[in-house]
C-alpha positions, 0 to 999 in steps of 0.5 A, a space after each residue: 797163126 801157125 805154119 800149117 795155116 801159112 802152108 794152106 794159104 800159100 798152096 791155095 793163093 800163091 802156087 808157083 813163082 808167078 803168084 809169089 807174095 811179099 812178106 808184107 802181104 802175109 804179115 797183113 793177112 796173118 797179123 804178124 811180123 816178118 820175123 814170124 813169117 820167116 820162122 814159119 817158112 823155115 818150119 815148112 821147109 824143114 818139114 819137106 814142104 816146098 815153100 819157095 822164095 824169090 825177089 818177088 816173094 814167097 810161094 808154094 811150088 812143086 817145080 824142081 827148078 823153083 826149088 833149085 832157085 830157092 836152094 841157090 838163094 839159101 846157099 848165097 845167104 849162107 855164104 854171106 853169113 859165113 863171111 860176116 861171122 868170119 869178119 867178126 871173129 877176126 875183129 875180135 882177134 884184133 881187139 884181143 891182140 891190141 889189148 895184149 899189146 897194151 899190156 891189158 890196158 883198156 883203150 
């Protein structure tokens, strides 16, 4: 499978939010894992193909509102990832600080 096949499949079978399909269906159709589906969806989007998504699944859409909804969802994910990254960075700093306070002794 490649992203082009997924693109054609979405255009033909899942055009518009009302016809969205879950990743699990795409996995069954293309005999692959969800990680591969997400990779190909990302490839389509970077190629300027409007592969949209919602809580109902993935779909192809040329409706600007659908595209805006997907962008909003992606922005929300970016913010959550940034918070997780920041939390990990602070955890690392706390660990290093404790090690320095203990004169380099391991916990």
